[in-house]
C-alpha positions as YAML, in Angstrom:
chain: A
units: angstrom
residues:
- id: 1
  name: MET
  ca: [61.17, 71.70, 79.38]
- id: 2
  name: THR
  ca: [64.43, 70.48, 79.35]
- id: 3
  name: THR
  ca: [65.16, 74.25, 79.69]
- id: 4
  name: TYR
  ca: [62.91, 74.46, 83.39]
- id: 5
  name: VAL
  ca: [65.16, 71.26, 84.56]
- id: 6
  name: GLU
  ca: [68.69, 73.32, 83.59]
- id: 7
  name: THR
  ca: [67.20, 75.89, 85.63]
- id: 8
  name: VAL
  ca: [66.47, 73.88, 88.72]
- id: 9
  name: TRP
  ca: [70.07, 72.62, 88.35]
- id: 10
  name: THR
  ca: [71.39, 75.41, 88.42]
- id: 11
  name: ASP
  ca: [69.20, 76.50, 91.00]
- id: 12
  name: PHE
  ca: [69.64, 73.88, 93.03]
- id: 13
  name: GLY
  ca: [72.49, 71.42, 91.86]
- id: 14
  name: ASN
  ca: [75.37, 73.01, 94.64]
- id: 15
  name: THR
  ca: [72.80, 72.70, 97.70]
- id: 16
  name: LEU
  ca: [70.97, 69.33, 97.10]
- id: 17
  name: ARG
  ca: [74.84, 67.53, 96.38]
- id: 18
  name: ARG
  ca: [75.50, 69.20, 99.97]
- id: 19
  name: PHE
  ca: [72.17, 67.83, 101.52]
- id: 20
  name: ILE
  ca: [72.58, 64.99, 99.86]
- id: 21
  name: LEU
  ca: [76.55, 64.46, 101.38]
- id: 22
  name: LYS
  ca: [75.28, 65.66, 104.77]
- id: 23
  name: ARG
  ca: [73.15, 62.69, 104.62]
- id: 24
  name: VAL
  ca: [75.13, 59.61, 103.19]
- id: 25
  name: GLY
  ca: [78.65, 60.88, 104.02]
- id: 26
  name: ASP
  ca: [80.16, 59.63, 100.83]
- id: 27
  name: GLU
  ca: [80.85, 61.65, 97.78]
- id: 28
  name: GLN
  ca: [80.20, 58.77, 95.26]
- id: 29
  name: ALA
  ca: [77.13, 57.85, 96.61]
- id: 30
  name: ALA
  ca: [76.24, 61.50, 96.96]
- id: 31
  name: GLU
  ca: [76.61, 61.95, 92.79]
- id: 32
  name: ASP
  ca: [74.99, 58.79, 92.07]
- id: 33
  name: ILE
  ca: [71.80, 59.87, 94.10]
- id: 34
  name: LEU
  ca: [71.82, 63.30, 93.00]
- id: 35
  name: GLN
  ca: [71.60, 62.40, 89.47]
- id: 36
  name: ASP
  ca: [68.77, 60.49, 90.50]
- id: 37
  name: VAL
  ca: [67.35, 62.62, 91.80]
- id: 38
  name: PHE
  ca: [67.37, 65.45, 88.84]
- id: 39
  name: MET
  ca: [66.70, 61.94, 86.42]
- id: 40
  name: LYS
  ca: [63.23, 62.19, 88.80]
- id: 41
  name: ILE
  ca: [62.71, 65.84, 88.68]
- id: 42
  name: HIS
  ca: [62.92, 65.34, 84.51]
- id: 43
  name: ALA
  ca: [60.81, 62.83, 84.58]
- id: 44
  name: GLY
  ca: [58.32, 64.69, 86.80]
- id: 45
  name: ILE
  ca: [58.36, 68.12, 86.49]
- id: 46
  name: GLY
  ca: [55.30, 68.43, 84.41]
- id: 47
  name: ARG
  ca: [52.77, 66.91, 86.74]
- id: 48
  name: LEU
  ca: [54.64, 69.92, 89.10]
- id: 49
  name: ASN
  ca: [51.30, 72.51, 88.63]
- id: 50
  name: ASP
  ca: [52.42, 75.39, 91.04]
- id: 51
  name: GLU
  ca: [55.99, 77.36, 90.87]
- id: 52
  name: GLY
  ca: [56.04, 77.65, 94.68]
- id: 53
  name: GLN
  ca: [56.21, 74.84, 95.90]
- id: 54
  name: LEU
  ca: [59.14, 73.75, 93.38]
- id: 55
  name: GLN
  ca: [61.89, 73.15, 96.28]
- id: 56
  name: GLY
  ca: [59.82, 71.94, 98.57]
- id: 57
  name: TRP
  ca: [59.00, 68.99, 95.68]
- id: 58
  name: VAL
  ca: [62.62, 69.00, 94.58]
- id: 59
  name: TYR
  ca: [63.87, 68.19, 98.54]
- id: 60
  name: GLN
  ca: [61.10, 65.96, 98.99]
- id: 61
  name: ILE
  ca: [62.64, 63.74, 95.89]
- id: 62
  name: ALA
  ca: [66.04, 64.09, 97.31]
- id: 63
  name: ARG
  ca: [64.78, 62.88, 101.03]
- id: 64
  name: ASN
  ca: [63.38, 59.78, 99.35]
- id: 65
  name: ALA
  ca: [66.58, 59.36, 97.16]
- id: 66
  name: VAL
  ca: [68.57, 59.00, 100.64]
- id: 67
  name: VAL
  ca: [65.87, 56.90, 101.89]
- id: 68
  name: ASP
  ca: [66.36, 54.25, 99.08]
- id: 69
  name: TYR
  ca: [69.56, 54.15, 99.07]
- id: 70
  name: TYR
  ca: [69.80, 53.44, 103.24]
- id: 71
  name: ARG
  ca: [66.59, 50.51, 101.99]
- id: 72
  name: LYS
  ca: [69.15, 49.14, 99.66]
- id: 73
  name: THR
  ca: [72.38, 49.78, 101.28]
- id: 74
  name: HIS
  ca: [71.95, 49.06, 104.69]
- id: 75
  name: ARG
  ca: [69.89, 45.22, 104.81]
- id: 76
  name: ALA
  ca: [69.66, 43.97, 107.69]
- id: 77
  name: GLN
  ca: [72.79, 42.29, 108.30]
- id: 78
  name: ASP
  ca: [73.68, 38.48, 109.41]
- id: 79
  name: LEU
  ca: [74.03, 37.98, 113.78]
- id: 80
  name: PRO
  ca: [76.95, 37.04, 115.12]
- id: 81
  name: ASP
  ca: [77.33, 33.09, 115.57]
- id: 82
  name: ASP
  ca: [78.11, 33.63, 118.98]
- id: 83
  name: LEU
  ca: [75.17, 35.10, 120.50]
- id: 84
  name: PRO
  ca: [73.58, 34.04, 123.10]
- id: 85
  name: ALA
  ca: [69.89, 32.74, 122.03]
- id: 86
  name: PRO
  ca: [67.15, 34.71, 124.51]
- id: 87
  name: GLU
  ca: [65.35, 32.59, 127.30]
- id: 88
  name: ASP
  ca: [61.79, 31.55, 126.66]
- id: 89
  name: ASP
  ca: [60.65, 32.38, 130.12]
- id: 90
  name: GLY
  ca: [57.58, 32.37, 128.64]
- id: 91
  name: ALA
  ca: [56.47, 29.02, 128.20]
- id: 92
  name: ASP
  ca: [57.28, 28.23, 131.48]
- id: 93
  name: VAL
  ca: [55.05, 30.94, 132.97]
- id: 94
  name: GLU
  ca: [52.60, 29.65, 130.18]
- id: 95
  name: ARG
  ca: [52.56, 25.74, 131.61]
- id: 96
  name: GLN
  ca: [52.37, 27.48, 135.33]
- id: 97
  name: LEU
  ca: [49.47, 29.26, 134.54]
- id: 98
  name: ALA
  ca: [48.09, 26.36, 132.53]
- id: 99
  name: ARG
  ca: [48.09, 23.97, 136.22]
- id: 100
  name: SER
  ca: [45.68, 26.51, 137.78]
- id: 101
  name: LEU
  ca: [43.55, 28.03, 135.03]
- id: 102
  name: ARG
  ca: [41.98, 24.25, 134.94]
- id: 103
  name: ALA
  ca: [41.60, 24.34, 138.85]
- id: 104
  name: MET
  ca: [40.21, 27.77, 138.41]
- id: 105
  name: VAL
  ca: [37.45, 26.74, 135.48]
- id: 106
  name: GLU
  ca: [36.29, 24.56, 138.14]
- id: 107
  name: GLN
  ca: [35.46, 27.30, 140.37]
- id: 108
  name: LEU
  ca: [33.29, 28.62, 137.69]
- id: 109
  name: PRO
  ca: [29.80, 28.32, 138.14]
- id: 110
  name: ALA
  ca: [28.35, 24.57, 136.26]
- id: 111
  name: GLU
  ca: [26.85, 26.34, 132.79]
- id: 112
  name: TYR
  ca: [29.88, 28.96, 132.31]
- id: 113
  name: ARG
  ca: [32.20, 26.17, 133.46]
- id: 114
  name: GLU
  ca: [30.64, 23.59, 130.67]
- id: 115
  name: ALA
  ca: [31.02, 25.74, 127.82]
- id: 116
  name: LEU
  ca: [34.42, 26.76, 128.87]
- id: 117
  name: ILE
  ca: [35.32, 23.09, 128.63]
- id: 118
  name: LEU
  ca: [34.36, 22.97, 125.31]
- id: 119
  name: THR
  ca: [35.64, 24.97, 123.30]
- id: 120
  name: ALA
  ca: [38.98, 26.03, 125.69]
- id: 121
  name: PHE
  ca: [39.50, 22.34, 126.54]
- id: 122
  name: GLU
  ca: [37.66, 20.23, 123.78]
- id: 123
  name: GLY
  ca: [38.22, 22.35, 120.82]
- id: 124
  name: LEU
  ca: [34.42, 22.77, 120.15]
- id: 125
  name: THR
  ca: [33.11, 25.45, 117.97]
- id: 126
  name: GLN
  ca: [31.32, 27.91, 119.67]
- id: 127
  name: LYS
  ca: [27.91, 25.97, 116.88]
- id: 128
  name: GLU
  ca: [28.84, 22.91, 118.26]
- id: 129
  name: VAL
  ca: [28.76, 23.75, 121.96]
- id: 130
  name: ALA
  ca: [25.08, 25.74, 121.36]
- id: 131
  name: GLU
  ca: [24.29, 22.11, 119.46]
- id: 132
  name: ARG
  ca: [25.48, 19.59, 122.05]
- id: 133
  name: LEU
  ca: [24.21, 21.99, 125.22]
- id: 134
  name: GLY
  ca: [21.02, 22.49, 122.96]
- id: 135
  name: LEU
  ca: [21.11, 26.66, 122.99]
- id: 136
  name: SER
  ca: [20.90, 29.14, 120.26]
- id: 137
  name: LEU
  ca: [24.39, 30.00, 118.79]
- id: 138
  name: SER
  ca: [23.61, 33.55, 120.73]
- id: 139
  name: GLY
  ca: [23.48, 31.62, 124.09]
- id: 140
  name: ALA
  ca: [25.94, 30.08, 123.55]
- id: 141
  name: LYS
  ca: [28.50, 32.62, 122.38]
- id: 142
  name: SER
  ca: [27.19, 34.65, 125.78]
- id: 143
  name: ARG
  ca: [27.88, 31.67, 128.09]
- id: 144
  name: VAL
  ca: [31.55, 31.36, 126.91]
- id: 145
  name: GLN
  ca: [32.18, 34.76, 127.13]
- id: 146
  name: ARG
  ca: [30.65, 35.79, 130.48]
- id: 147
  name: GLY
  ca: [32.64, 32.37, 131.34]
- id: 148
  name: ARG
  ca: [35.71, 33.85, 130.08]
- id: 149
  name: GLU
  ca: [35.26, 36.98, 131.34]
- id: 150
  name: LYS
  ca: [34.92, 35.39, 135.05]
- id: 151
  name: LEU
  ca: [37.87, 33.71, 134.82]
- id: 152
  name: ARG
  ca: [39.70, 36.68, 133.83]
- id: 153
  name: ASP
  ca: [38.79, 38.23, 137.30]
- id: 154
  name: MET
  ca: [39.76, 35.03, 139.70]
- id: 155
  name: LEU
  ca: [43.46, 35.21, 137.22]
- id: 156
  name: LEU
  ca: [43.30, 38.71, 138.14]
- id: 157
  name: ASP
  ca: [42.31, 38.46, 141.96]
- id: 158
  name: CYS
  ca: [44.75, 35.89, 141.75]
- id: 159
  name: CYS
  ca: [47.96, 37.50, 140.47]
- id: 160
  name: HIS
  ca: [49.39, 40.71, 138.79]
- id: 161
  name: PHE
  ca: [50.61, 39.71, 135.22]
- id: 162
  name: GLU
  ca: [52.94, 41.78, 133.45]
- id: 163
  name: PHE
  ca: [52.81, 41.36, 129.51]
- id: 164
  name: ASP
  ca: [54.91, 42.27, 126.36]
- id: 165
  name: ARG
  ca: [54.38, 44.35, 123.67]
- id: 166
  name: LEU
  ca: [52.24, 41.88, 121.81]
- id: 167
  name: GLY
  ca: [49.73, 40.78, 125.04]
- id: 168
  name: ARG
  ca: [51.51, 37.60, 125.99]
- id: 169
  name: VAL
  ca: [51.76, 37.16, 129.72]
- id: 170
  name: ILE
  ca: [56.06, 36.88, 130.41]
- id: 171
  name: ASP
  ca: [55.81, 37.13, 134.10]
- id: 172
  name: TYR
  ca: [52.93, 36.35, 136.74]
- id: 173
  name: TYR
  ca: [53.50, 37.83, 140.71]
- id: 174
  name: PRO
  ca: [51.00, 36.49, 143.00]
- id: 175
  name: ARG
  ca: [49.05, 38.39, 145.57]
- id: 176
  name: VAL
  ca: [47.95, 38.40, 148.82]
- id: 177
  name: ASP
  ca: [46.56, 34.78, 149.54]
- id: 178
  name: CYS
  ca: [46.55, 34.00, 145.61]
- id: 179
  name: CYS
  ca: [45.28, 30.92, 143.92]
- id: 180
  name: ALA
  ca: [42.65, 30.55, 146.19]
- id: 181
  name: HIS
  ca: [40.82, 29.86, 143.24]
- id: 182
  name: CYS
  ca: [42.19, 26.80, 142.44]
- id: 183
  name: GLY
  ca: [44.37, 25.74, 145.91]
- id: 184
  name: GLU
  ca: [47.32, 25.96, 144.30]
- id: 185
  name: SER
  ca: [50.55, 28.46, 145.23]
- id: 186
  name: CYS
  ca: [51.46, 30.32, 141.79]
...
């Protein structure tokens, strides 16, 4: 097997060195990575079943070694002390919407309003809502879900929302006759 690894070194050594150097730009680092690559080749050559895949296998080891190099050497850098903090406009938007939201909930039909108030504002579980309202658990879940759907429809009729990539509201714009449901202006 040692002879086979020596053949791989002869066949791929110079091209692998150039391959790695082109990606890291530092000769000493490229030499270190190349040595690691050949240690991995030596350790894993016995598991290679098809010699036709040798070149692809060798270069995959080299690519992974380069990635490992960057993971080790390029950790997150500290941010400068004078970097301004991002503005948290989302909290203000949420506060503005929260004022209108309670008024919109009050406009819902009684059965949905009661279920939403108990879950969203009083913090009861749907099981506790079911017990308090004398409903089955599935009936309570249905009321809460339908109430949320009706509330969502009211909000979407009222305003156009912008969301961040995580689905959080970052801004909203009133539509014509905005917030007719709650009597407030957005």
